[in-house]
N, CA, C and O atoms as a GROMACS GRO file, in nm:
protein
  420
    1UNK      N    1  -0.508  -3.452   2.216
    1UNK     CA    2  -0.436  -3.472   2.092
    1UNK      C    3  -0.349  -3.350   2.063
    1UNK      O    4  -0.394  -3.236   2.075
    2UNK      N    5  -0.228  -3.375   2.026
    2UNK     CA    6  -0.134  -3.267   1.996
    2UNK      C    7  -0.117  -3.258   1.845
    2UNK      O    8  -0.094  -3.358   1.777
    3UNK      N    9  -0.130  -3.137   1.794
    3UNK     CA   10  -0.110  -3.116   1.651
    3UNK      C   11   0.039  -3.112   1.620
    3UNK      O   12   0.117  -3.059   1.699
    4UNK      N   13   0.078  -3.166   1.507
    4UNK     CA   14   0.220  -3.162   1.471
    4UNK      C   15   0.265  -3.019   1.444
    4UNK      O   16   0.191  -2.941   1.383
    5UNK      N   17   0.383  -2.984   1.488
    5UNK     CA   18   0.439  -2.852   1.466
    5UNK      C   19   0.523  -2.854   1.339
    5UNK      O   20   0.594  -2.950   1.312
    6UNK      N   21   0.512  -2.746   1.262
    6UNK     CA   22   0.598  -2.739   1.144
    6UNK      C   23   0.737  -2.694   1.187
    6UNK      O   24   0.754  -2.627   1.289
    7UNK      N   25   0.834  -2.731   1.109
    7UNK     CA   26   0.972  -2.695   1.138
    7UNK      C   27   0.991  -2.547   1.106
    7UNK      O   28   0.953  -2.502   0.998
    8UNK      N   29   1.050  -2.471   1.199
    8UNK     CA   30   1.075  -2.330   1.170
    8UNK      C   31   1.162  -2.315   1.046
    8UNK      O   32   1.255  -2.392   1.022
    9UNK      N   33   1.129  -2.214   0.968
    9UNK     CA   34   1.201  -2.192   0.843
    9UNK      C   35   1.213  -2.042   0.820
    9UNK      O   36   1.116  -1.968   0.836
   10UNK      N   37   1.330  -1.997   0.783
   10UNK     CA   38   1.349  -1.856   0.751
   10UNK      C   39   1.321  -1.835   0.603
   10UNK      O   40   1.369  -1.911   0.518
   11UNK      N   41   1.244  -1.731   0.574
   11UNK     CA   42   1.210  -1.699   0.436
   11UNK      C   43   1.239  -1.552   0.413
   11UNK      O   44   1.198  -1.467   0.492
   12UNK      N   45   1.310  -1.521   0.306
   12UNK     CA   46   1.335  -1.383   0.269
   12UNK      C   47   1.200  -1.315   0.243
   12UNK      O   48   1.121  -1.365   0.163
   13UNK      N   49   1.173  -1.204   0.311
   13UNK     CA   50   1.044  -1.136   0.301
   13UNK      C   51   0.996  -1.111   0.159
   13UNK      O   52   0.878  -1.127   0.128
   14UNK      N   53   1.087  -1.072   0.072
   14UNK     CA   54   1.049  -1.041  -0.066
   14UNK      C   55   0.996  -1.166  -0.137
   14UNK      O   56   0.917  -1.155  -0.231
   15UNK      N   57   1.040  -1.283  -0.093
   15UNK     CA   58   0.994  -1.407  -0.154
   15UNK      C   59   0.851  -1.443  -0.116
   15UNK      O   60   0.794  -1.537  -0.172
   16UNK      N   61   0.794  -1.371  -0.020
   16UNK     CA   62   0.654  -1.397   0.017
   16UNK      C   63   0.557  -1.323  -0.075
   16UNK      O   64   0.436  -1.346  -0.068
   17UNK      N   65   0.610  -1.236  -0.160
   17UNK     CA   66   0.526  -1.164  -0.256
   17UNK      C   67   0.510  -1.251  -0.380
   17UNK      O   68   0.607  -1.285  -0.446
   18UNK      N   69   0.387  -1.285  -0.409
   18UNK     CA   70   0.360  -1.367  -0.527
   18UNK      C   71   0.346  -1.276  -0.648
   18UNK      O   72   0.259  -1.188  -0.649
   19UNK      N   73   0.429  -1.294  -0.750
   19UNK     CA   74   0.422  -1.204  -0.866
   19UNK      C   75   0.292  -1.221  -0.944
   19UNK      O   76   0.238  -1.331  -0.956
   20UNK      N   77   0.244  -1.111  -0.995
   20UNK     CA   78   0.125  -1.114  -1.080
   20UNK      C   79   0.167  -1.132  -1.225
   20UNK      O   80   0.272  -1.084  -1.266
   21UNK      N   81   0.085  -1.200  -1.301
   21UNK     CA   82   0.116  -1.216  -1.443
   21UNK      C   83   0.060  -1.100  -1.522
   21UNK      O   84   0.113  -1.065  -1.628
   22UNK      N   85  -0.049  -1.038  -1.472
   22UNK     CA   86  -0.109  -0.924  -1.541
   22UNK      C   87  -0.150  -0.822  -1.437
   22UNK      O   88  -0.220  -0.854  -1.340
   23UNK      N   89  -0.107  -0.700  -1.457
   23UNK     CA   90  -0.147  -0.593  -1.366
   23UNK      C   91  -0.290  -0.552  -1.397
   23UNK      O   92  -0.332  -0.559  -1.513
   24UNK      N   93  -0.366  -0.511  -1.296
   24UNK     CA   94  -0.501  -0.462  -1.323
   24UNK      C   95  -0.496  -0.334  -1.405
   24UNK      O   96  -0.401  -0.256  -1.393
   25UNK      N   97  -0.596  -0.313  -1.488
   25UNK     CA   98  -0.602  -0.190  -1.566
   25UNK      C   99  -0.635  -0.073  -1.474
   25UNK      O  100  -0.730  -0.080  -1.396
   26UNK      N  101  -0.559   0.033  -1.484
   26UNK     CA  102  -0.585   0.156  -1.409
   26UNK      C  103  -0.612   0.134  -1.261
   26UNK      O  104  -0.720   0.168  -1.213
   27UNK      N  105  -0.516   0.077  -1.186
   27UNK     CA  106  -0.542   0.056  -1.043
   27UNK      C  107  -0.565   0.188  -0.970
   27UNK      O  108  -0.495   0.286  -0.994
   28UNK      N  109  -0.664   0.189  -0.882
   28UNK     CA  110  -0.700   0.308  -0.805
   28UNK      C  111  -0.688   0.278  -0.657
   28UNK      O  112  -0.711   0.165  -0.613
   29UNK      N  113  -0.651   0.378  -0.580
   29UNK     CA  114  -0.641   0.364  -0.435
   29UNK      C  115  -0.738   0.461  -0.369
   29UNK      O  116  -0.749   0.577  -0.409
   30UNK      N  117  -0.808   0.412  -0.268
   30UNK     CA  118  -0.899   0.499  -0.195
   30UNK      C  119  -0.820   0.572  -0.086
   30UNK      O  120  -0.713   0.528  -0.044
   31UNK      N  121  -0.875   0.683  -0.041
   31UNK     CA  122  -0.812   0.757   0.068
   31UNK      C  123  -0.803   0.668   0.191
   31UNK      O  124  -0.702   0.669   0.262
   32UNK      N  125  -0.908   0.592   0.218
   32UNK     CA  126  -0.910   0.506   0.337
   32UNK      C  127  -0.798   0.402   0.334
   32UNK      O  128  -0.738   0.374   0.437
   33UNK      N  129  -0.771   0.346   0.218
   33UNK     CA  130  -0.663   0.248   0.206
   33UNK      C  131  -0.529   0.311   0.239
   33UNK      O  132  -0.450   0.253   0.314
   34UNK      N  133  -0.503   0.428   0.185
   34UNK     CA  134  -0.377   0.496   0.209
   34UNK      C  135  -0.367   0.543   0.354
   34UNK      O  136  -0.260   0.533   0.416
   35UNK      N  137  -0.477   0.593   0.410
   35UNK     CA  138  -0.476   0.637   0.550
   35UNK      C  139  -0.447   0.521   0.645
   35UNK      O  140  -0.369   0.535   0.738
   36UNK      N  141  -0.510   0.407   0.620
   36UNK     CA  142  -0.487   0.289   0.705
   36UNK      C  143  -0.342   0.242   0.693
   36UNK      O  144  -0.280   0.205   0.792
   37UNK      N  145  -0.289   0.244   0.572
   37UNK     CA  146  -0.149   0.204   0.552
   37UNK      C  147  -0.056   0.298   0.626
   37UNK      O  148   0.043   0.254   0.684
   38UNK      N  149  -0.087   0.427   0.626
   38UNK     CA  150  -0.004   0.526   0.693
   38UNK      C  151  -0.005   0.504   0.844
   38UNK      O  152   0.100   0.511   0.909
   39UNK      N  153  -0.123   0.476   0.899
   39UNK     CA  154  -0.133   0.449   1.043
   39UNK      C  155  -0.053   0.324   1.080
   39UNK      O  156   0.024   0.326   1.176
   40UNK      N  157  -0.069   0.217   1.003
   40UNK     CA  158   0.005   0.094   1.029
   40UNK      C  159   0.155   0.115   1.012
   40UNK      O  160   0.234   0.064   1.091
   41UNK      N  161   0.193   0.190   0.910
   41UNK     CA  162   0.333   0.216   0.885
   41UNK      C  163   0.399   0.286   1.003
   41UNK      O  164   0.513   0.255   1.038
   42UNK      N  165   0.327   0.381   1.065
   42UNK     CA  166   0.382   0.452   1.181
   42UNK      C  167   0.408   0.356   1.296
   42UNK      O  168   0.507   0.370   1.368
   43UNK      N  169   0.320   0.257   1.313
   43UNK     CA  170   0.340   0.158   1.419
   43UNK      C  171   0.464   0.073   1.390
   43UNK      O  172   0.543   0.045   1.480
   44UNK      N  173   0.482   0.033   1.264
   44UNK     CA  174   0.597  -0.048   1.228
   44UNK      C  175   0.727   0.034   1.239
   44UNK      O  176   0.830  -0.019   1.281
   45UNK      N  177   0.720   0.161   1.203
   45UNK     CA  178   0.839   0.246   1.212
   45UNK      C  179   0.887   0.253   1.356
   45UNK      O  180   1.008   0.254   1.381
   46UNK      N  181   0.794   0.257   1.450
   46UNK     CA  182   0.831   0.258   1.592
   46UNK      C  183   0.909   0.133   1.631
   46UNK      O  184   0.978   0.132   1.733
   47UNK      N  185   0.897   0.028   1.552
   47UNK     CA  186   0.970  -0.097   1.577
   47UNK      C  187   1.088  -0.113   1.480
   47UNK      O  188   1.146  -0.221   1.468
   48UNK      N  189   1.123  -0.003   1.412
   48UNK     CA  190   1.235   0.000   1.317
   48UNK      C  191   1.215  -0.093   1.198
   48UNK      O  192   1.310  -0.153   1.147
   49UNK      N  193   1.089  -0.105   1.154
   49UNK     CA  194   1.056  -0.186   1.036
   49UNK      C  195   0.991  -0.094   0.934
   49UNK      O  196   0.897  -0.020   0.966
   50UNK      N  197   1.039  -0.098   0.811
   50UNK     CA  198   0.984  -0.015   0.704
   50UNK      C  199   0.879  -0.091   0.626
   50UNK      O  200   0.894  -0.210   0.598
   51UNK      N  201   0.773  -0.022   0.591
   51UNK     CA  202   0.671  -0.078   0.501
   51UNK      C  203   0.679   0.002   0.371
   51UNK      O  204   0.654   0.123   0.369
   52UNK      N  205   0.712  -0.067   0.264
   52UNK     CA  206   0.727   0.001   0.136
   52UNK      C  207   0.629  -0.055   0.035
   52UNK      O  208   0.609  -0.176   0.028
   53UNK      N  209   0.566   0.033  -0.044
   53UNK     CA  210   0.479  -0.019  -0.151
   53UNK      C  211   0.566  -0.083  -0.260
   53UNK      O  212   0.665  -0.025  -0.305
   54UNK      N  213   0.526  -0.204  -0.300
   54UNK     CA  214   0.600  -0.280  -0.400
   54UNK      C  215   0.510  -0.312  -0.518
   54UNK      O  216   0.390  -0.330  -0.502
   55UNK      N  217   0.570  -0.320  -0.637
   55UNK     CA  218   0.499  -0.369  -0.754
   55UNK      C  219   0.500  -0.522  -0.744
   55UNK      O  220   0.606  -0.584  -0.742
   56UNK      N  221   0.383  -0.581  -0.738
   56UNK     CA  222   0.375  -0.727  -0.724
   56UNK      C  223   0.414  -0.798  -0.853
   56UNK      O  224   0.445  -0.917  -0.851
   57UNK      N  225   0.413  -0.727  -0.964
   57UNK     CA  226   0.454  -0.789  -1.090
   57UNK      C  227   0.606  -0.796  -1.100
   57UNK      O  228   0.662  -0.900  -1.135
   58UNK      N  229   0.672  -0.686  -1.068
   58UNK     CA  230   0.816  -0.678  -1.088
   58UNK      C  231   0.898  -0.694  -0.960
   58UNK      O  232   1.021  -0.702  -0.966
   59UNK      N  233   0.831  -0.699  -0.844
   59UNK     CA  234   0.898  -0.712  -0.715
   59UNK      C  235   1.004  -0.603  -0.695
   59UNK      O  236   1.118  -0.632  -0.659
   60UNK      N  237   0.963  -0.479  -0.718
   60UNK     CA  238   1.050  -0.364  -0.694
   60UNK      C  239   0.971  -0.258  -0.617
   60UNK      O  240   0.848  -0.251  -0.628
   61UNK      N  241   1.042  -0.176  -0.539
   61UNK     CA  242   0.972  -0.067  -0.470
   61UNK      C  243   0.911   0.031  -0.570
   61UNK      O  244   0.969   0.059  -0.675
   62UNK      N  245   0.794   0.081  -0.536
   62UNK     CA  246   0.729   0.180  -0.621
   62UNK      C  247   0.785   0.319  -0.595
   62UNK      O  248   0.836   0.347  -0.486
   63UNK      N  249   0.775   0.404  -0.694
   63UNK     CA  250   0.810   0.544  -0.678
   63UNK      C  251   0.689   0.612  -0.614
   63UNK      O  252   0.577   0.599  -0.664
   64UNK      N  253   0.712   0.685  -0.507
   64UNK     CA  254   0.605   0.751  -0.434
   64UNK      C  255   0.594   0.895  -0.486
   64UNK      O  256   0.693   0.968  -0.486
   65UNK      N  257   0.476   0.936  -0.531
   65UNK     CA  258   0.454   1.071  -0.583
   65UNK      C  259   0.384   1.153  -0.475
   65UNK      O  260   0.265   1.132  -0.448
   66UNK      N  261   0.456   1.246  -0.414
   66UNK     CA  262   0.394   1.333  -0.315
   66UNK      C  263   0.330   1.451  -0.387
   66UNK      O  264   0.380   1.496  -0.490
   67UNK      N  265   0.221   1.499  -0.333
   67UNK     CA  266   0.147   1.609  -0.394
   67UNK      C  267   0.121   1.583  -0.543
   67UNK      O  268   0.173   1.654  -0.629
   68UNK      N  269   0.041   1.480  -0.574
   68UNK     CA  270   0.025   1.440  -0.714
   68UNK      C  271  -0.046   1.540  -0.804
   68UNK      O  272  -0.038   1.528  -0.926
   69UNK      N  273  -0.114   1.638  -0.746
   69UNK     CA  274  -0.180   1.739  -0.828
   69UNK      C  275  -0.285   1.679  -0.920
   69UNK      O  276  -0.353   1.582  -0.884
   70UNK      N  277  -0.299   1.736  -1.039
   70UNK     CA  278  -0.405   1.695  -1.130
   70UNK      C  279  -0.381   1.558  -1.192
   70UNK      O  280  -0.475   1.498  -1.246
   71UNK      N  281  -0.258   1.506  -1.186
   71UNK     CA  282  -0.231   1.374  -1.243
   71UNK      C  283  -0.294   1.264  -1.158
   71UNK      O  284  -0.325   1.156  -1.209
   72UNK      N  285  -0.315   1.292  -1.029
   72UNK     CA  286  -0.372   1.198  -0.931
   72UNK      C  287  -0.285   1.075  -0.908
   72UNK      O  288  -0.328   0.982  -0.840
   73UNK      N  289  -0.162   1.072  -0.962
   73UNK     CA  290  -0.073   0.956  -0.948
   73UNK      C  291  -0.012   0.955  -0.808
   73UNK      O  292   0.052   1.052  -0.766
   74UNK      N  293  -0.033   0.844  -0.736
   74UNK     CA  294   0.025   0.826  -0.602
   74UNK      C  295   0.154   0.745  -0.608
   74UNK      O  296   0.251   0.778  -0.540
   75UNK      N  297   0.154   0.638  -0.689
   75UNK     CA  298   0.270   0.550  -0.701
   75UNK      C  299   0.288   0.513  -0.848
   75UNK      O  300   0.193   0.513  -0.926
   76UNK      N  301   0.413   0.482  -0.884
   76UNK     CA  302   0.439   0.429  -1.018
   76UNK      C  303   0.551   0.326  -1.009
   76UNK      O  304   0.638   0.335  -0.922
   77UNK      N  305   0.548   0.229  -1.100
   77UNK     CA  306   0.651   0.127  -1.105
   77UNK      C  307   0.760   0.171  -1.203
   77UNK      O  308   0.729   0.204  -1.318
   78UNK      N  309   0.886   0.172  -1.159
   78UNK     CA  310   0.994   0.213  -1.248
   78UNK      C  311   1.023   0.114  -1.360
   78UNK      O  312   1.094   0.148  -1.456
   79UNK      N  313   0.971  -0.008  -1.351
   79UNK     CA  314   1.000  -0.109  -1.453
   79UNK      C  315   0.885  -0.122  -1.554
   79UNK      O  316   0.905  -0.103  -1.674
   80UNK      N  317   0.764  -0.154  -1.504
   80UNK     CA  318   0.653  -0.178  -1.598
   80UNK      C  319   0.574  -0.052  -1.629
   80UNK      O  320   0.493  -0.051  -1.723
   81UNK      N  321   0.596   0.055  -1.550
   81UNK     CA  322   0.529   0.181  -1.579
   81UNK      C  323   0.386   0.191  -1.528
   81UNK      O  324   0.320   0.292  -1.552
   82UNK      N  325   0.337   0.089  -1.458
   82UNK     CA  326   0.202   0.096  -1.403
   82UNK      C  327   0.194   0.211  -1.304
   82UNK      O  328   0.287   0.234  -1.227
   83UNK      N  329   0.082   0.284  -1.306
   83UNK     CA  330   0.061   0.392  -1.210
   83UNK      C  331  -0.063   0.362  -1.127
   83UNK      O  332  -0.162   0.308  -1.177
   84UNK      N  333  -0.056   0.396  -1.001
   84UNK     CA  334  -0.169   0.384  -0.910
   84UNK      C  335  -0.215   0.525  -0.880
   84UNK      O  336  -0.138   0.609  -0.832
   85UNK      N  337  -0.343   0.552  -0.908
   85UNK     CA  338  -0.397   0.686  -0.890
   85UNK      C  339  -0.498   0.689  -0.776
   85UNK      O  340  -0.547   0.586  -0.729
   86UNK      N  341  -0.528   0.812  -0.732
   86UNK     CA  342  -0.635   0.832  -0.636
   86UNK      C  343  -0.766   0.791  -0.703
   86UNK      O  344  -0.785   0.813  -0.823
   87UNK      N  345  -0.857   0.732  -0.626
   87UNK     CA  346  -0.987   0.702  -0.682
   87UNK      C  347  -1.073   0.829  -0.687
   87UNK      O  348  -1.035   0.932  -0.630
   88UNK      N  349  -1.185   0.822  -0.754
   88UNK     CA  350  -1.268   0.941  -0.776
   88UNK      C  351  -1.333   0.993  -0.649
   88UNK      O  352  -1.376   1.109  -0.645
   89UNK      N  353  -1.342   0.911  -0.546
   89UNK     CA  354  -1.405   0.952  -0.420
   89UNK      C  355  -1.303   0.998  -0.315
   89UNK      O  356  -1.336   1.007  -0.197
   90UNK      N  357  -1.180   1.026  -0.356
   90UNK     CA  358  -1.072   1.057  -0.262
   90UNK      C  359  -1.111   1.169  -0.164
   90UNK      O  360  -1.100   1.152  -0.043
   91UNK      N  361  -1.156   1.283  -0.217
   91UNK     CA  362  -1.185   1.397  -0.130
   91UNK      C  363  -1.303   1.370  -0.037
   91UNK      O  364  -1.301   1.411   0.079
   92UNK      N  365  -1.405   1.300  -0.086
   92UNK     CA  366  -1.519   1.264  -0.001
   92UNK      C  367  -1.474   1.172   0.112
   92UNK      O  368  -1.511   1.191   0.227
   93UNK      N  369  -1.395   1.071   0.078
   93UNK     CA  370  -1.347   0.976   0.179
   93UNK      C  371  -1.256   1.045   0.279
   93UNK      O  372  -1.261   1.015   0.398
   94UNK      N  373  -1.173   1.139   0.232
   94UNK     CA  374  -1.082   1.211   0.321
   94UNK      C  375  -1.162   1.292   0.422
   94UNK      O  376  -1.132   1.291   0.542
   95UNK      N  377  -1.264   1.362   0.375
   95UNK     CA  378  -1.348   1.442   0.465
   95UNK      C  379  -1.416   1.353   0.569
   95UNK      O  380  -1.421   1.388   0.686
   96UNK      N  381  -1.467   1.239   0.525
   96UNK     CA  382  -1.534   1.146   0.616
   96UNK      C  383  -1.435   1.087   0.717
   96UNK      O  384  -1.467   1.073   0.835
   97UNK      N  385  -1.316   1.054   0.671
   97UNK     CA  386  -1.213   0.999   0.759
   97UNK      C  387  -1.181   1.098   0.871
   97UNK      O  388  -1.176   1.059   0.988
   98UNK      N  389  -1.160   1.224   0.837
   98UNK     CA  390  -1.127   1.323   0.938
   98UNK      C  391  -1.246   1.350   1.030
   98UNK      O  392  -1.228   1.373   1.150
   99UNK      N  393  -1.364   1.347   0.975
   99UNK     CA  394  -1.484   1.368   1.057
   99UNK      C  395  -1.494   1.258   1.164
   99UNK      O  396  -1.521   1.287   1.280
  100UNK      N  397  -1.472   1.133   1.123
  100UNK     CA  398  -1.480   1.021   1.217
  100UNK      C  399  -1.362   1.021   1.315
  100UNK      O  400  -1.378   0.992   1.434
  101UNK      N  401  -1.244   1.054   1.265
  101UNK     CA  402  -1.124   1.050   1.349
  101UNK      C  403  -1.120   1.163   1.452
  101UNK      O  404  -1.070   1.145   1.563
  102UNK      N  405  -1.174   1.277   1.415
  102UNK     CA  406  -1.164   1.394   1.502
  102UNK      C  407  -1.298   1.446   1.550
  102UNK      O  408  -1.309   1.560   1.593
  103UNK      N  409  -1.400   1.362   1.543
  103UNK     CA  410  -1.530   1.399   1.597
  103UNK      C  411  -1.598   1.516   1.529
  103UNK      O  412  -1.662   1.598   1.594
  104UNK      N  413  -1.582   1.524   1.399
  104UNK     CA  414  -1.652   1.628   1.322
  104UNK      C  415  -1.583   1.761   1.317
  104UNK      O  416  -1.642   1.858   1.268
  105UNK      N  417  -1.460   1.771   1.366
  105UNK     CA  418  -1.387   1.898   1.363
  105UNK      C  419  -1.324   1.922   1.229
  105UNK      O  420  -1.259   2.025   1.208
   0.00000   0.00000   0.00000
């Protein structure tokens, strides 16, 4: 038995993002989430494809905050103002990530 094939269809990538009606309160990101995204991003960059963090509510690129300091803010939305901060276990997770990745060095 042969399964029916769907007709190929081109879809604008941004249209695959389903908008949220309500942003979560105080979204937090773990070190592991950001580290995994960075690793994947490097693979995509090698194929000339950019991976950008987007606000799912407003469908706009987020502002990336490097060296967030005491604010702990990693990303912010320029439209709705939502901020994504480091979670409270960031430093513990970072230490564990490096320990596993580099054999305890």
